[in-house]
C-alpha positions, 0 to 999 in steps of 0.5 A: 310425266309422272308415268314416265318417272315411275317407269324409270323408277321401276326400271332402276329398281329392277336393275338394282334388284338383279345386281342385289340378287347376284350379290346375295346368291354369292354371299349365301352359296347353296343357301348356306350362310356359314357364320353370317346370320339373318340380319346380314341377309336383311342388310344385303337384301335391303341394298335393292331398295331406294332407302336401304338404311331405313329398310334395314332398321325397320326389318332387322328386328324381324330377323328371326322370323325372316331367316334367309327367306325372300318371301318372308322378307317381302311379306314382313316389309309389306306388313310394316308398310301397312302398319305405317300407312294405317297410322298416318291415315288415322292421324290425317283423319283425326286432324281433319276433324279437329279444325277448319284451318281458318276457313281455308277450303283448300287445306280442308279439301286437301286433308279429306282427299289425302285421307281418301287416298291413304284409305285406298293405299291401306286397302291395296297394301292389305290386299298385297299382304293377303296375297303374299300369305296365299302364295303357291310355290314359285315358278308356276303361272299362278305364282306369276299371277299372284306376284303380278297382283302384289306388284300392281297393288303396291305400285298403286298404293305408292301412287295414292300416297304420292297423290295425297302429298300432291294435293297440298301443292296449292295449300299455303305453307304452314305447320299442318301442311309440313307435318302431313307431307313429312309423315306421308313422305316417310310412309312412301319410303316404307312402301317403296322399300316393300315394293322393291323387295317384292320385285326382287322376290318376284325375280327370284321366284321366276328364275 
């Protein structure tokens, strides 16, 4: 069921991406933004994501670095996602060492599994960022291979983050469960947004 849902999610993202690419292209004909600026470009591009407002607020501060470059935008989004994932992984690691939650073995196991999954997600996002920094010019077979790697790793990171929160399903409700799931849930949004921008760049680079 999760695989089917993920497939539908990717299809929806793909369709939104195509629509957003067309909108951005018409808004910035021939690469000339006129009176618009890079911040407007980021807002328009974030329309391809599931969480456009979060996308915009998290990336607008990098407008001067992004300009109107979809590769830079995707790379910055991945970097933001990596920073958020690292921070939450460190937080989960810290609280997992501080208490045994009244001897609740399920809670303890869920925390340790969550940390392991977040660690995998961090490595996958880090690998994606490294690959984005080594991209060859768009349109080549090597470019397609590199972007396929990034898409695969970012998708895997999102799955690992999902697995972290899924592990708390059998844990009794409480402040710890709520806190961790909320924090990881927010990280998932950043990862989802980064993946959507990666998908959009992959499409523009293959046209």
